[in-house]
TIKOLKE-818732 format. One record per residue (C-alpha): residue in three letters; x, y, z; residue number from 1. Coordinates in steps of 0.1 Angstrom, whole numbers, always signed. Layout:
# TIKOLKE-818732
(node 'ALA', (X, Y, Z), NUM),
...
***
This chain:
# TIKOLKE-818732
(node 'MET', (+81, +3, +362), 1),
(node 'LYS', (+118, +10, +361), 2),
(node 'ILE', (+128, +35, +334), 3),
(node 'PRO', (+158, +23, +315), 4),
(node 'SER', (+189, +45, +318), 5),
(node 'ILE', (+207, +60, +288), 6),
(node 'GLN', (+236, +36, +294), 7),
(node 'ALA', (+212, +6, +294), 8),
(node 'LEU', (+196, +18, +261), 9),
(node 'TRP', (+231, +23, +246), 10),
(node 'LEU', (+241, -12, +257), 11),
(node 'GLN', (+209, -27, +241), 12),
(node 'THR', (+215, -8, +209), 13),
(node 'THR', (+252, -20, +208), 14),
(node 'LYS', (+240, -55, +214), 15),
(node 'VAL', (+216, -54, +185), 16),
(node 'PHE', (+243, -40, +162), 17),
(node 'LEU', (+268, -67, +172), 18),
(node 'ARG', (+243, -95, +168), 19),
(node 'PHE', (+224, -82, +137), 20),
(node 'PRO', (+249, -58, +120), 21),
(node 'LEU', (+234, -59, +85), 22),
(node 'GLN', (+198, -55, +98), 23),
(node 'PHE', (+209, -25, +119), 24),
(node 'ILE', (+226, -8, +89), 25),
(node 'LEU', (+196, -15, +67), 26),
(node 'ALA', (+173, +1, +93), 27),
(node 'ILE', (+194, +32, +92), 28),
(node 'LEU', (+197, +33, +54), 29),
(node 'ALA', (+159, +27, +50), 30),
(node 'THR', (+151, +54, +75), 31),
(node 'SER', (+175, +79, +58), 32),
(node 'THR', (+159, +70, +24), 33),
(node 'TRP', (+124, +76, +37), 34),
(node 'TRP', (+136, +108, +53), 35),
(node 'TYR', (+149, +120, +19), 36),
(node 'LEU', (+118, +110, +0), 37),
(node 'ILE', (+96, +130, +25), 38),
(node 'GLY', (+114, +162, +14), 39),
(node 'ILE', (+105, +156, -23), 40),
(node 'GLU', (+72, +167, -37), 41),
(node 'ASN', (+74, +146, -69), 42),
(node 'TYR', (+82, +109, -66), 43),
(node 'ARG', (+82, +103, -104), 44),
(node 'GLY', (+119, +107, -112), 45),
(node 'THR', (+141, +77, -118), 46),
(node 'LEU', (+161, +82, -86), 47),
(node 'GLU', (+130, +85, -64), 48),
(node 'ILE', (+114, +54, -80), 49),
(node 'ASN', (+145, +34, -73), 50),
(node 'LEU', (+146, +47, -37), 51),
(node 'VAL', (+110, +36, -31), 52),
(node 'LYS', (+119, +2, -45), 53),
(node 'PHE', (+149, +1, -22), 54),
(node 'LEU', (+126, +6, +7), 55),
(node 'SER', (+105, -24, -4), 56),
(node 'ILE', (+135, -46, -9), 57),
(node 'SER', (+150, -35, +25), 58),
(node 'ASN', (+119, -50, +42), 59),
(node 'LEU', (+126, -83, +23), 60),
(node 'ALA', (+163, -81, +32), 61),
(node 'LEU', (+156, -75, +69), 62),
(node 'THR', (+134, -106, +73), 63),
(node 'LEU', (+156, -128, +51), 64),
(node 'LEU', (+187, -118, +70), 65),
(node 'LEU', (+170, -123, +103), 66),
(node 'ALA', (+159, -158, +93), 67),
(node 'SER', (+194, -166, +81), 68),
(node 'ASP', (+211, -153, +113), 69),
(node 'LEU', (+187, -172, +136), 70),
(node 'TYR', (+192, -204, +117), 71),
(node 'ALA', (+230, -200, +119), 72),
(node 'GLU', (+228, -192, +156), 73),
(node 'VAL', (+208, -224, +164), 74),
(node 'LYS', (+232, -245, +143), 75),
(node 'GLN', (+261, -227, +161), 76),
(node 'PHE', (+279, -219, +129), 77),
(node 'GLU', (+313, -202, +130), 78),
(node 'ALA', (+315, -165, +121), 79),
(node 'GLY', (+328, -173, +86), 80),
(node 'LYS', (+299, -196, +77), 81),
(node 'LYS', (+274, -172, +93), 82),
(node 'TRP', (+287, -144, +70), 83),
(node 'ILE', (+284, -167, +39), 84),
(node 'PHE', (+247, -171, +47), 85),
(node 'ARG', (+243, -134, +51), 86),
(node 'PHE', (+260, -127, +18), 87),
(node 'MET', (+237, -152, +1), 88),
(node 'ALA', (+207, -134, +15), 89),
(node 'ILE', (+221, -101, +3), 90),
(node 'ILE', (+228, -115, -32), 91),
(node 'ILE', (+192, -127, -34), 92),
(node 'CYS', (+178, -93, -24), 93),
(node 'VAL', (+202, -74, -48), 94),
(node 'GLY', (+190, -97, -76), 95),
(node 'LEU', (+154, -89, -67), 96),
(node 'PHE', (+162, -52, -68), 97),
(node 'PHE', (+174, -54, -103), 98),
(node 'THR', (+148, -79, -114), 99),
(node 'LEU', (+116, -64, -100), 100),
(node 'HIS', (+101, -32, -115), 101),
(node 'PRO', (+69, -24, -95), 102),
(node 'SER', (+66, +10, -110), 103),
(node 'HIS', (+63, -5, -145), 104),
(node 'ASN', (+40, -34, -139), 105),
(node 'GLN', (+17, -44, -111), 106),
(node 'ALA', (+28, -81, -112), 107),
(node 'ASP', (+61, -71, -95), 108),
(node 'MET', (+41, -53, -68), 109),
(node 'TYR', (+24, -86, -60), 110),
(node 'ARG', (+57, -104, -60), 111),
(node 'ILE', (+72, -80, -34), 112),
(node 'VAL', (+41, -85, -12), 113),
(node 'ILE', (+42, -123, -15), 114),
(node 'LEU', (+79, -125, -10), 115),
(node 'GLY', (+76, -103, +21), 116),
(node 'PHE', (+49, -126, +34), 117),
(node 'SER', (+70, -157, +27), 118),
(node 'PHE', (+101, -143, +44), 119),
(node 'HIS', (+82, -133, +75), 120),
(node 'LEU', (+69, -169, +77), 121),
(node 'LEU', (+105, -181, +72), 122),
(node 'VAL', (+115, -162, +103), 123),
(node 'ALA', (+88, -181, +122), 124),
(node 'PHE', (+103, -215, +116), 125),
(node 'ALA', (+139, -210, +103), 126),
(node 'PRO', (+156, -217, +138), 127),
(node 'PHE', (+136, -250, +140), 128),
(node 'ILE', (+145, -265, +107), 129),
(node 'GLY', (+156, -300, +116), 130),
(node 'ASN', (+143, -296, +151), 131),
(node 'SER', (+111, -314, +160), 132),
(node 'ASN', (+105, -297, +194), 133),
(node 'VAL', (+71, -281, +190), 134),
(node 'ASN', (+71, -265, +225), 135),
(node 'GLY', (+102, -245, +218), 136),
(node 'PHE', (+87, -235, +184), 137),
(node 'TRP', (+56, -222, +201), 138),
(node 'HIS', (+74, -202, +228), 139),
(node 'TYR', (+98, -187, +202), 140),
(node 'ASN', (+69, -174, +181), 141),
(node 'LYS', (+50, -163, +211), 142),
(node 'THR', (+80, -142, +221), 143),
(node 'LEU', (+82, -126, +186), 144),
(node 'PHE', (+45, -120, +185), 145),
(node 'LEU', (+44, -102, +219), 146),
(node 'ARG', (+76, -83, +211), 147),
(node 'PHE', (+61, -71, +179), 148),
(node 'LEU', (+30, -58, +197), 149),
(node 'THR', (+52, -42, +223), 150),
(node 'SER', (+73, -25, +197), 151),
(node 'VAL', (+42, -11, +180), 152),
(node 'LEU', (+28, +2, +213), 153),
(node 'TYR', (+61, +18, +224), 154),
(node 'ALA', (+65, +34, +190), 155),
(node 'ALA', (+30, +48, +190), 156),
(node 'VAL', (+34, +63, +225), 157),
(node 'LEU', (+68, +77, +216), 158),
(node 'TYR', (+56, +93, +184), 159),
(node 'ALA', (+25, +107, +200), 160),
(node 'GLY', (+45, +122, +228), 161),
(node 'LEU', (+71, +138, +205), 162),
(node 'ALA', (+44, +150, +181), 163),
(node 'ILE', (+25, +167, +209), 164),
(node 'ALA', (+57, +183, +221), 165),
(node 'LEU', (+63, +197, +186), 166),
(node 'VAL', (+27, +210, +185), 167),
(node 'ALA', (+33, +227, +219), 168),
(node 'ILE', (+65, +244, +206), 169),
(node 'ASP', (+46, +256, +176), 170),
(node 'GLY', (+17, +270, +196), 171),
(node 'LEU', (+37, +284, +226), 172),
(node 'PHE', (+67, +299, +209), 173),
(node 'ASN', (+51, +308, +176), 174),
(node 'VAL', (+76, +285, +157), 175),
(node 'THR', (+63, +273, +124), 176),
(node 'ILE', (+70, +235, +122), 177),
(node 'ASP', (+65, +221, +87), 178),
(node 'TYR', (+43, +191, +83), 179),
(node 'ARG', (+72, +172, +69), 180),
(node 'ILE', (+89, +173, +103), 181),
(node 'TYR', (+61, +151, +117), 182),
(node 'LEU', (+65, +127, +87), 183),
(node 'LYS', (+103, +125, +93), 184),
(node 'LEU', (+97, +119, +130), 185),
(node 'PHE', (+73, +91, +121), 186),
(node 'ALA', (+100, +76, +98), 187),
(node 'VAL', (+126, +76, +125), 188),
(node 'VAL', (+102, +61, +152), 189),
(node 'GLY', (+82, +39, +130), 190),
(node 'LEU', (+111, +23, +110), 191),
(node 'CYS', (+144, +27, +129), 192),
(node 'PHE', (+132, +27, +165), 193),
(node 'THR', (+107, -1, +160), 194),
(node 'THR', (+131, -23, +141), 195),
(node 'VAL', (+159, -20, +166), 196),
(node 'PHE', (+136, -24, +196), 197),
(node 'PHE', (+121, -55, +181), 198),
(node 'LEU', (+155, -70, +173), 199),
(node 'ALA', (+166, -64, +209), 200),
(node 'GLY', (+138, -87, +221), 201),
(node 'VAL', (+146, -116, +197), 202),
(node 'PRO', (+155, -147, +220), 203),
(node 'ASP', (+192, -151, +220), 204),
(node 'ASN', (+191, -187, +234), 205),
(node 'ILE', (+164, -204, +213), 206),
(node 'ASN', (+174, -239, +223), 207),
(node 'SER', (+166, -232, +259), 208),
(node 'LEU', (+130, -224, +249), 209),
(node 'ASN', (+124, -262, +245), 210),
(node 'GLN', (+122, -265, +283), 211),
(node 'ASN', (+100, -235, +289), 212),
(node 'GLN', (+66, -245, +304), 213),
(node 'THR', (+53, -210, +313), 214),
(node 'TYR', (+21, -197, +297), 215),
(node 'PRO', (+10, -160, +297), 216),
(node 'LYS', (-25, -159, +312), 217),
(node 'GLY', (-33, -128, +291), 218),
(node 'LEU', (-30, -149, +259), 219),
(node 'LYS', (-57, -173, +272), 220),
(node 'ILE', (-80, -144, +281), 221),
(node 'PHE', (-74, -126, +248), 222),
(node 'THR', (-81, -158, +229), 223),
(node 'GLN', (-111, -169, +250), 224),
(node 'TYR', (-129, -135, +252), 225),
(node 'VAL', (-118, -118, +219), 226),
(node 'LEU', (-107, -141, +192), 227),
(node 'ILE', (-131, -170, +197), 228),
(node 'PRO', (-162, -147, +199), 229),
(node 'LEU', (-150, -131, +166), 230),
(node 'VAL', (-147, -166, +151), 231),
(node 'SER', (-182, -174, +164), 232),
(node 'ILE', (-197, -143, +148), 233),
(node 'TYR', (-181, -151, +114), 234),
(node 'LEU', (-193, -187, +116), 235),
(node 'ALA', (-229, -176, +125), 236),
(node 'ILE', (-231, -152, +95), 237),
(node 'LEU', (-216, -178, +71), 238),
(node 'LEU', (-239, -206, +83), 239),
(node 'VAL', (-270, -184, +78), 240),
(node 'TYR', (-257, -175, +44), 241),
(node 'GLU', (-252, -212, +35), 242),
(node 'ILE', (-288, -219, +45), 243),
(node 'LYS', (-299, -190, +23), 244),
(node 'ILE', (-279, -204, -7), 245),
(node 'ALA', (-294, -239, -1), 246),
(node 'LEU', (-330, -224, -1), 247),
(node 'ILE', (-327, -201, -31), 248),
(node 'TRP', (-300, -222, -49), 249),
(node 'GLN', (-279, -193, -59), 250),
(node 'LEU', (-241, -191, -63), 251),
(node 'PRO', (-224, -172, -35), 252),
(node 'LYS', (-212, -136, -37), 253),
(node 'GLY', (-176, -126, -38), 254),
(node 'LEU', (-178, -110, -3), 255),
(node 'VAL', (-183, -145, +12), 256),
(node 'SER', (-146, -152, +4), 257),
(node 'THR', (-134, -125, +28), 258),
(node 'LEU', (-157, -138, +56), 259),
(node 'ILE', (-144, -173, +52), 260),
(node 'LEU', (-108, -162, +52), 261),
(node 'GLY', (-115, -141, +83), 262),
(node 'TYR', (-130, -171, +100), 263),
(node 'ALA', (-100, -193, +91), 264),
(node 'VAL', (-74, -167, +102), 265),
(node 'PHE', (-90, -159, +135), 266),
(node 'GLY', (-97, -195, +142), 267),
(node 'ILE', (-63, -208, +134), 268),
(node 'LEU', (-47, -179, +153), 269),
(node 'SER', (-69, -188, +183), 270),
(node 'LEU', (-58, -225, +182), 271),
(node 'LEU', (-22, -215, +179), 272),
(node 'LEU', (-22, -192, +209), 273),
(node 'ILE', (-38, -218, +232), 274),
(node 'TYR', (-18, -247, +218), 275),
(node 'PRO', (+4, -254, +249), 276),
(node 'ILE', (-26, -257, +273), 277),
(node 'LYS', (-49, -277, +251), 278),
(node 'ASN', (-41, -310, +269), 279),
(node 'ASN', (-47, -296, +304), 280),
(node 'GLU', (-76, -312, +322), 281),
(node 'GLU', (-93, -279, +331), 282),
(node 'ASN', (-92, -268, +294), 283),
(node 'GLY', (-114, -295, +278), 284),
(node 'TRP', (-133, -268, +260), 285),
(node 'ILE', (-101, -261, +239), 286),
(node 'LYS', (-102, -296, +224), 287),
(node 'LEU', (-139, -293, +217), 288),
(node 'PHE', (-134, -259, +200), 289),
(node 'GLY', (-105, -272, +179), 290),
(node 'ARG', (-125, -302, +167), 291),
(node 'PHE', (-156, -281, +160), 292),
(node 'PHE', (-135, -254, +142), 293),
(node 'TYR', (-120, -278, +117), 294),
(node 'VAL', (-153, -297, +112), 295),
(node 'MET', (-170, -264, +103), 296),
(node 'MET', (-142, -255, +79), 297),
(node 'LEU', (-152, -283, +55), 298),
(node 'PRO', (-185, -268, +43), 299),
(node 'LEU', (-170, -233, +44), 300),
(node 'VAL', (-141, -243, +22), 301),
(node 'LEU', (-167, -258, -2), 302),
(node 'LEU', (-186, -225, -1), 303),
(node 'LEU', (-153, -207, -8), 304),
(node 'ILE', (-146, -229, -38), 305),
(node 'LEU', (-181, -222, -52), 306),
(node 'ALA', (-175, -184, -49), 307),
(node 'ILE', (-141, -188, -67), 308),
(node 'ILE', (-157, -208, -95), 309),
(node 'LYS', (-183, -182, -100), 310),
(node 'ARG', (-157, -154, -103), 311),
(node 'VAL', (-133, -174, -125), 312),
(node 'GLY', (-160, -186, -148), 313),
(node 'SER', (-171, -150, -155), 314),
(node 'TYR', (-138, -132, -157), 315),
(node 'GLY', (-110, -158, -159), 316),
(node 'ILE', (-81, -162, -136), 317),
(node 'THR', (-62, -131, -123), 318),
(node 'GLU', (-36, -129, -96), 319),
(node 'PRO', (-61, -122, -67), 320),
(node 'ARG', (-83, -151, -79), 321),
(node 'TYR', (-53, -174, -82), 322),
(node 'TYR', (-43, -167, -46), 323),
(node 'LEU', (-79, -174, -35), 324),
(node 'ILE', (-76, -208, -53), 325),
(node 'ILE', (-43, -215, -35), 326),
(node 'LEU', (-57, -205, -2), 327),
(node 'ALA', (-87, -227, -7), 328),
(node 'LEU', (-65, -256, -15), 329),
(node 'TRP', (-43, -249, +15), 330),
(node 'LEU', (-72, -246, +39), 331),
(node 'SER', (-86, -279, +26), 332),
(node 'SER', (-53, -296, +32), 333),
(node 'ILE', (-48, -281, +67), 334),
(node 'THR', (-84, -289, +77), 335),
(node 'ILE', (-80, -326, +66), 336),
(node 'TYR', (-46, -328, +83), 337),
(node 'PHE', (-58, -316, +117), 338),
(node 'LEU', (-90, -337, +115), 339),
(node 'VAL', (-71, -369, +106), 340),
(node 'SER', (-37, -365, +123), 341),
(node 'LYS', (-33, -375, +160), 342),
(node 'HIS', (+0, -355, +164), 343),
(node 'GLN', (-11, -322, +149), 344),
(node 'ASN', (+23, -306, +145), 345),
(node 'ILE', (+16, -268, +143), 346),
(node 'LYS', (+49, -262, +125), 347),
(node 'ILE', (+32, -274, +94), 348),
(node 'ILE', (+11, -243, +92), 349),
(node 'PRO', (+39, -217, +85), 350),
(node 'ILE', (+61, -242, +67), 351),
(node 'SER', (+34, -253, +42), 352),
(node 'LEU', (+21, -217, +37), 353),
(node 'CYS', (+57, -204, +31), 354),
(node 'ILE', (+65, -231, +5), 355),
(node 'MET', (+32, -226, -12), 356),
(node 'ALA', (+36, -188, -13), 357),
(node 'LEU', (+71, -191, -28), 358),
(node 'LEU', (+60, -214, -55), 359),
(node 'THR', (+35, -188, -67), 360),
(node 'VAL', (+61, -161, -73), 361),
(node 'TYR', (+81, -174, -103), 362),
(node 'GLY', (+78, -203, -128), 363),
(node 'PRO', (+51, -216, -151), 364),
(node 'GLN', (+30, -225, -120), 365),
(node 'SER', (+32, -190, -106), 366),
(node 'ALA', (+2, -167, -102), 367),
(node 'PHE', (+15, -144, -129), 368),
(node 'SER', (+22, -170, -155), 369),
(node 'VAL', (-12, -187, -150), 370),
(node 'ALA', (-31, -154, -149), 371),
(node 'LYS', (-13, -141, -180), 372),
(node 'ILE', (-20, -173, -200), 373),
(node 'ALA', (-57, -173, -189), 374),
(node 'GLN', (-63, -137, -198), 375),
(node 'ILE', (-45, -140, -232), 376),
(node 'ALA', (-68, -171, -239), 377),
(node 'ARG', (-99, -150, -230), 378),
(node 'LEU', (-87, -122, -252), 379),
(node 'LYS', (-81, -145, -282), 380),
(node 'ASN', (-116, -160, -278), 381),
(node 'LEU', (-131, -124, -277), 382),
(node 'MET', (-111, -113, -307), 383),
(node 'GLN', (-124, -142, -328), 384),
(node 'LEU', (-160, -133, -321), 385),
(node 'LYS', (-177, -117, -351), 386),
(node 'ALA', (-203, -99, -330), 387),
(node 'ASN', (-187, -68, -315), 388),
(node 'THR', (-213, -62, -288), 389),
(node 'ILE', (-207, -35, -261), 390),
(node 'ASP', (-201, -62, -235), 391),
(node 'ASN', (-175, -79, -257), 392),
(node 'GLU', (-157, -45, -263), 393),
(node 'LYS', (-157, -38, -226), 394),
(node 'HIS', (-142, -72, -218), 395),
(node 'LYS', (-116, -67, -246), 396),
(node 'ALA', (-106, -33, -232), 397),
(node 'SER', (-105, -46, -197), 398),
(node 'ILE', (-82, -75, -205), 399),
(node 'ILE', (-59, -53, -226), 400),
(node 'ARG', (-56, -28, -198), 401),
(node 'TYR', (-49, -56, -173), 402),
(node 'LEU', (-23, -73, -195), 403),
(node 'VAL', (-4, -41, -202), 404),
(node 'SER', (-5, -29, -166), 405),
(node 'ASN', (+5, -62, -151), 406),
(node 'HIS', (+27, -78, -177), 407),
(node 'GLY', (+38, -50, -201), 408),
(node 'LEU', (+30, -43, -237), 409),
(node 'THR', (+49, -74, -249), 410),
(node 'ALA', (+22, -96, -233), 411),
(node 'LEU', (+1, -88, -264), 412),
(node 'GLN', (+28, -99, -289), 413),
(node 'SER', (+8, -129, -301), 414),
(node 'PHE', (-20, -106, -314), 415),
(node 'THR', (+2, -85, -338), 416),
(node 'HIS', (+32, -87, -361), 417),
(node 'VAL', (+44, -54, -349), 418),
(node 'ASN', (+75, -57, -327), 419),
(node 'LEU', (+61, -47, -293), 420),
(node 'THR', (+95, -51, -275), 421),
(node 'THR', (+110, -23, -296), 422),
(node 'ILE', (+80, -1, -291), 423),
(node 'GLU', (+80, -7, -253), 424),
(node 'ASN', (+117, +1, -250), 425),
(node 'LYS', (+112, +33, -270), 426),
(node 'LEU', (+84, +44, -247), 427),
(node 'ASP', (+104, +36, -216), 428),
(node 'LEU', (+132, +58, -229), 429),
(node 'LYS', (+109, +86, -240), 430),
(node 'THR', (+87, +88, -209), 431),
(node 'LYS', (+104, +88, -176), 432),
(node 'ASN', (+71, +94, -157), 433),
(node 'ASN', (+60, +58, -151), 434),
(node 'TYR', (+23, +67, -145), 435),
(node 'GLU', (+22, +86, -178), 436),
(node 'ASN', (+42, +58, -194), 437),
(node 'SER', (+16, +32, -183), 438),
(node 'TYR', (-13, +51, -199), 439),
(node 'THR', (+7, +57, -231), 440),
(node 'LYS', (+14, +19, -234), 441),
(node 'ILE', (-23, +12, -229), 442),
(node 'ASP', (-33, +37, -255), 443),
(node 'THR', (-7, +22, -279), 444),
(node 'ALA', (-21, -13, -273), 445),
(node 'PHE', (-56, -1, -282), 446),
(node 'ALA', (-43, +15, -314), 447),
(node 'ILE', (-23, -15, -325), 448),
(node 'LEU', (-50, -40, -318), 449),
(node 'LYS', (-77, -17, -332), 450),
(node 'VAL', (-98, -21, -301), 451),
(node 'LYS', (-121, +7, -290), 452),
(node 'ASP', (-113, +21, -256), 453),
(node 'ILE', (-146, +17, -238), 454),
(node 'ASN', (-151, +43, -211), 455),
(node 'TYR', (-133, +33, -179), 456),
(node 'SER', (-138, +54, -148), 457),
(node 'GLY', (-105, +44, -132), 458),
(node 'TYR', (-85, +56, -162), 459),
(node 'SER', (-75, +91, -155), 460),
(node 'THR', (-45, +114, -160), 461),
(node 'GLN', (-32, +137, -133), 462),
(node 'LEU', (-22, +172, -144), 463),
(node 'TYR', (-4, +198, -124), 464),
(node 'ALA', (+7, +233, -134), 465),
(node 'GLU', (+24, +261, -115), 466),
(node 'LYS', (+39, +295, -120), 467),
(node 'GLU', (+77, +300, -119), 468),
(node 'ASN', (+87, +310, -84), 469),
(node 'LYS', (+51, +306, -74), 470),
(node 'ASP', (+57, +315, -37), 471),
(node 'VAL', (+72, +349, -47), 472),
(node 'VAL', (+49, +380, -50), 473),
(node 'TYR', (+65, +403, -76), 474),
(node 'ASN', (+39, +432, -75), 475),
(node 'SER', (+49, +456, -47), 476),
(node 'ASP', (+20, +481, -54), 477),
(node 'PHE', (-5, +467, -28), 478),
(node 'ASP', (-13, +471, +8), 479),
(node 'PHE', (-15, +435, +19), 480),
(node 'CYS', (-16, +400, +5), 481),
(node 'ILE', (-37, +369, +15), 482),
(node 'LEU', (-26, +334, +5), 483),
(node 'ILE', (-53, +311, -9), 484),
(node 'LYS', (-44, +275, -1), 485),
(node 'ASP', (-61, +243, +11), 486),
(node 'LYS', (-90, +258, +31), 487),
(node 'SER', (-123, +262, +14), 488),
(node 'GLU', (-133, +291, +36), 489),
(node 'SER', (-114, +316, +57), 490),
(node 'ASN', (-121, +348, +77), 491),
(node 'ASN', (-94, +374, +79), 492),
(node 'PHE', (-93, +406, +101), 493),
(node 'ILE', (-67, +431, +87), 494),
(node 'ASN', (-64, +467, +100), 495),
(node 'GLY', (-100, +465, +113), 496),
(node 'THR', (-113, +451, +79), 497),
(node 'HIS', (-132, +418, +78), 498),
(node 'ILE', (-124, +398, +47), 499),
(node 'LYS', (-143, +366, +41), 500),
(node 'ILE', (-130, +343, +14), 501),
(node 'VAL', (-148, +312, +1), 502),
(node 'LYS', (-129, +289, -23), 503),
(node 'ILE', (-150, +267, -45), 504),
(node 'ASP', (-132, +240, -65), 505),
(node 'GLU', (-159, +214, -69), 506),
(node 'ASN', (-161, +181, -87), 507),
(node 'LEU', (-168, +189, -123), 508),
(node 'LYS', (-193, +161, -126), 509),
(node 'LYS', (-216, +181, -103), 510),
(node 'SER', (-206, +217, -112), 511),
(node 'THR', (-188, +236, -139), 512),
(node 'LYS', (-180, +264, -116), 513),
(node 'ASN', (-146, +272, -100), 514),
(node 'ILE', (-152, +304, -81), 515),
(node 'LEU', (-133, +325, -55), 516),
(node 'SER', (-158, +346, -35), 517),
(node 'VAL', (-144, +376, -16), 518),
(node 'THR', (-165, +397, +8), 519),
(node 'VAL', (-150, +429, +23), 520),
(node 'ASP', (-168, +442, +55), 521),
(node 'ASP', (-201, +426, +45), 522),
(node 'GLU', (-202, +445, +12), 523),
(node 'VAL', (-215, +429, -20), 524),
(node 'THR', (-196, +396, -26), 525),
(node 'LEU', (-171, +397, -55), 526),
(node 'ASP', (-170, +364, -75), 527),
(node 'PHE', (-139, +355, -95), 528),
(node 'ASN', (-153, +329, -120), 529),
(node 'LEU', (-121, +311, -129), 530),
(node 'ASN', (-134, +280, -147), 531),
(node 'ASP', (-129, +289, -183), 532),
(node 'SER', (-94, +302, -178), 533),
(node 'ILE', (-84, +272, -157), 534),
(node 'ILE', (-98, +247, -182), 535),
(node 'ASN', (-79, +266, -210), 536),
(node 'ILE', (-46, +262, -192), 537),
(node 'LEU', (-53, +225, -185), 538),
(node 'GLN', (-61, +219, -222), 539),
(node 'GLN', (-28, +235, -231), 540),
(node 'CYS', (-11, +212, -206), 541),
(node 'LYS', (-28, +181, -220), 542),
(node 'SER', (-20, +190, -256), 543),
(node 'GLY', (+16, +197, -247), 544),
(node 'LYS', (+15, +234, -256), 545),
(node 'LEU', (+29, +245, -223), 546),
(node 'LYS', (+65, +236, -215), 547),
(node 'LYS', (+74, +213, -186), 548),
(node 'ILE', (+94, +224, -156), 549),
(node 'GLU', (+129, +210, -158), 550),
(node 'LYS', (+133, +175, -142), 551),
(node 'SER', (+96, +174, -134), 552),
(node 'THR', (+63, +162, -149), 553),
(node 'ASN', (+46, +196, -139), 554),
(node 'TYR', (+38, +223, -164), 555),
(node 'MET', (+48, +259, -163), 556),
(node 'ILE', (+20, +286, -163), 557),
(node 'PRO', (+31, +318, -182), 558),
(node 'ASN', (+34, +348, -158), 559),
(node 'ASN', (+8, +368, -178), 560),
(node 'GLU', (-19, +341, -175), 561),
(node 'LEU', (-45, +335, -148), 562),
(node 'LYS', (-46, +370, -134), 563),
(node 'PHE', (-80, +385, -124), 564),
(node 'VAL', (-89, +420, -112), 565),
(node 'LYS', (-121, +432, -95), 566),
(node 'GLY', (-130, +463, -75), 567),
(node 'SER', (-149, +469, -43), 568),
(node 'LYS', (-159, +501, -27), 569),
(node 'ASN', (-126, +505, -9), 570),
(node 'TYR', (-102, +481, -26), 571),
(node 'THR', (-89, +470, -59), 572),
(node 'ILE', (-85, +432, -56), 573),
(node 'THR', (-62, +412, -78), 574),
(node 'PHE', (-62, +374, -77), 575),
(node 'ILE', (-33, +355, -92), 576),
(node 'ILE', (-34, +317, -95), 577),
(node 'THR', (-1, +301, -87), 578),
(node 'SER', (-9, +264, -92), 579),
(node 'ILE', (-36, +241, -106), 580),
(node 'ASN', (-41, +204, -98), 581),
(node 'ALA', (-66, +183, -119), 582),
(node 'SER', (-76, +148, -130), 583),
(node 'TYR', (-87, +142, -166), 584),
(node 'GLU', (-110, +112, -166), 585),
(node 'GLN', (-115, +92, -198), 586),
(node 'SER', (-151, +81, -188), 587),
(node 'VAL', (-164, +117, -190), 588),
(node 'LYS', (-139, +130, -215), 589),
(node 'GLY', (-132, +159, -192), 590),
(node 'TYR', (-120, +168, -157), 591),
(node 'SER', (-135, +149, -129), 592),
(node 'TRP', (-121, +173, -104), 593),
(node 'LEU', (-96, +202, -101), 594),
(node 'ASN', (-85, +227, -75), 595),
(node 'PHE', (-64, +258, -75), 596),
(node 'ASP', (-41, +279, -52), 597),
(node 'GLY', (-30, +315, -54), 598),
(node 'TYR', (-29, +348, -36), 599),
(node 'LEU', (-51, +379, -33), 600),
(node 'LEU', (-35, +414, -36), 601),
(node 'PHE', (-54, +443, -19), 602),
(node 'LYS', (-48, +479, -30), 603),
(node 'SER', (-67, +506, -11), 604),
(node 'LYS', (-86, +532, -32), 605),
(node 'LYS', (-83, +559, -5), 606),
***
């Protein structure tokens, strides 16, 4: 294999920049943003949250711009008209940046994912809008698919090679390389290199693909010996399960939906990969497999619908269940189309899926509007019930938590005369930490609606406290210092002295002990029992008695707190805690876990 020269690489990069200038710039900006975020310990500031959102929107912009450029190239638009399309794509993405707030509600997180999926599908068929040639469409997507796999492979090899080189420098030359360097390297290779390398392989003469009659033998082998066996395994499991349902007459479990979707995805992918050779005389098995696949889809779609009905009947429609319904409808339509149609145009697969996905993002028919209306209706029914059973209270609490998390506090406006818009705006201004803000809104909703917050294991608050200048040791009256961080156990040999340290920061559900055990030259072990002191500091954090570090959600530990002294035969040992990290869980009304870091100061008695 010929290794490309520096000049060839430069020419390819220049070619990508000239052909896809905005995508190239976006890749650089996104990489720089990720690089910056890696150097920040706390992502909860307004700037950091907006930068994370910028990364998400950059992905949407890259794909939308690529679809726009490829469409313009095939239609042979002049430069001015091509730039009009580019600016339209940018305007759409800028509008999405200011409209979507994924850190405030989960509904916008779903929207970003679905829009990303839709725009990727748009790239698959945008150059063939108004073009009925299916052969060129297949070869174009085959090229993109293989180029994507190649990009991932090259990026993985490149990153592994460079990371090993850094490890070698660290080990051979005793150079301390911070873990963030590896993350920054991953950002450059995984985002910038992969994007540019992929764009360099996008076909530049898409119209010529219509006459391409070649077929990679590797695709046939991969489909015949990997994908189709996987489809067969899924089918066998599902058929046995269907027989079980028929015998015991029991509605299907939720897991069956995943298996059916897996069968559909691998089956449709298999048929798409072998599409150009399906009419060859020596490949009669392909026609047989295609017919058999879609025939078997009919009972499986029915099974999928039954599974959805069971979940929706018990808990109502939510966004995931809405998308399951949409996928069930789409699979039903595609199955009927390929069973009835004689032409079987494969372009209908990405086009129909893209349109359907876009229709679920905004509007009264969208996943979020339907789910919101359905859950509000469920909550109204529960609120009207006179019997406040534990199950009813749990369902109320669950729905309130869902509505506030996904649609904001104002989603509950119909249940109260209090102006929730004003309250939500005040909370947004008061609490810049979006995670804490979400919990505050949920607590506010429970208080306003006078609904008891039933224990919920997933509802927890993260607390972090640290000393000012925690990495600086002020006390100079000691012989040596050992940092206590990360590792649960360490063995140290200092001036001929063996010091064994065991750090215990267990889950508080199982143990109430947080101990640091120190053994010097196999003497009696000294146990620093830190639990009461740590819990006291955390309680002060939770109650707001400790001040927060400026521009941070972390709390400051006073310098005179969390200092412990013990004596061994030869040493006076002082342990100072520098930071505490904990999770307060509502379900246990306590700390589900916590851990600590610090340093040990050793002073010889001799």
